[in-house]
C-alpha positions, 0 to 999 in steps of 0.5 A, spaced: 499 499 499 505 504 501 509 503 495 503 506 491 503 512 495 511 513 493 510 511 486 504 516 484 509 521 488 514 520 483 509 521 477 507 527 480 514 530 480 515 528 473 509 531 471 511 537 474 517 537 471 514 536 464 509 543 466 515 547 468 519 545 461 512 547 457 512 553 461 519 555 459 517 553 452 511 558 452 515 564 455 520 563 450 515 563 444 517 570 441 525 569 443 529 570 437 533 563 435 530 559 441 529 552 441 524 548 444 526 543 450 523 536 451 523 532 457 525 525 457 523 520 462 525 513 465 521 508 469 525 506 475 527 499 478 523 493 479 521 489 484 522 482 481 518 477 485 518 472 480 522 471 474 519 469 467 521 462 465 522 459 472 519 452 473 512 451 475 512 443 476 517 438 473 515 439 466 512 446 466 514 453 466 511 460 468 510 464 461 511 471 464 514 474 470 511 478 476 514 485 477 512 491 481 515 498 478 517 503 483 515 509 478 518 514 474 524 519 474 526 524 469 533 523 466 534 529 461 531 535 458 533 535 450 533 541 446 530 540 439 534 544 434 529 544 428 529 550 424 524 556 426 521 560 421 524 566 418 521 573 419 523 579 414 525 585 418 529 589 413 534 591 418 541 590 414 544 587 421 539 582 422 542 575 420 539 568 420 542 561 419 538 557 414 540 550 415 545 547 421 550 552 424 551 557 430 554 564 430 560 564 435 559 569 440 565 571 444 563 572 452 566 577 457 570 571 460 573 569 454 569 563 452 566 562 446 558 561 446 554 559 440 547 562 438 542 562 433 540 569 434 542 573 429 540 580 431 546 584 431 548 591 433 554 596 432 558 598 438 561 605 439 568 602 436 564 600 430 564 592 432 558 587 431 555 585 437 549 582 440 544 586 444 548 584 451 554 588 447 558 581 446 563 581 440 561 576 434 567 572 433 571 573 428 570 580 430 567 584 424 569 592 424 564 596 420 568 603 418 565 609 421 563 612 414 559 606 412 552 608 409 550 600 407 552 593 409 551 587 405 552 580 408 552 574 403 550 567 403 557 565 404 558 570 410 562 575 406 561 582 409 562 588 404 560 595 405 559 601 401 562 607 404 560 614 403 560 617 396 563 610 394 559 606 388 563 600 389 563 595 395 569 594 399 570 587 403 571 588 410 571 581 413 567 574 413 562 571 418 564 564 420 559 559 423 560 553 428 556 546 427 556 540 432 556 533 431 551 533 437 547 539 438 543 537 443 549 536 447 550 543 448 548 547 454 544 553 454 546 558 459 541 564 457 542 570 453 540 566 447 547 562 448 550 555 448 556 552 450 560 546 448 560 540 452 564 533 451 557 530 449 556 536 443 563 534 441 568 540 438 566 545 434 567 545 427 568 552 424 567 553 417 564 558 412 556 559 411 554 554 405 561 549 406 561 543 409 554 542 410 553 548 414 547 553 413 547 559 409 546 566 411 540 571 409 540 578 411 534 582 413 531 576 416 531 573 423 529 566 425 523 565 430 522 560 436 521 553 433 515 553 439 508 551 436 503 554 441 498 548 439 503 543 441 505 546 447 498 547 449 496 540 448 502 538 452 500 542 458 493 539 458 496 532 458 501 533 463 496 536 467 491 530 467 497 526 468 498 530 474 491 529 477 491 522 475 497 521 480 494 525 485 488 520 485 492 514 485 495 517 492 488 519 494 486 512 493 491 509 496 490 513 502 483 511 502 485 504 502 490 505 508 484 508 512 479 503 511 485 498 513 486 502 519 478 502 521 477 495 521 474 492 527 476 485 530 
């Protein structure tokens, strides 16, 4: 009887984590380059009271075993790196990646982060930076007298200087991809950092080595589906309620047992 209480409690904890993840997805539905998360579950150890195939007589054996489970646990939260929709902004410094790859962002601590957020600005020194002022790596410097910036599909950055009719190349944007992007660790600010599970970054020009291409004037929206997340939330809520009902049923059975009169 007590086993049912603890088993159902693990189910409630698992569904709470599911709701937390769904809520975070919904909160970031308008976050540029955000990738939705998915929780993975695993059943707990079983109490094997009888193993399938043990002899039931001299010439027979039992066809199935007798196993009692102990509930569920959450084992991982995976980022789903599918392509989000591209939104036309008309801003020359807005870039989106069509395909695989991440922008390389140099953090203040010197560690390179990786992002799908291509909304860039120019700081006081003419460098391309993120909304938090972190530098795009490799560094791109825009001349002070620039009147127009163009970024090619292959990452080549050219500028039109004031009173000049021919463009001038000033650098090239490099992208990074990973063998296992789900192994990246999200750290906030639309950034990921690499881990042993993700593998080392493979850096190359956009469009090369299975790398995605760049599109200027567009931003990649979140890949969160509102309808899908709402269905997940309803399913998780109902599963939470069912597990709470199981606890109530076990409690009623214990109560009845306690009230037995000899």
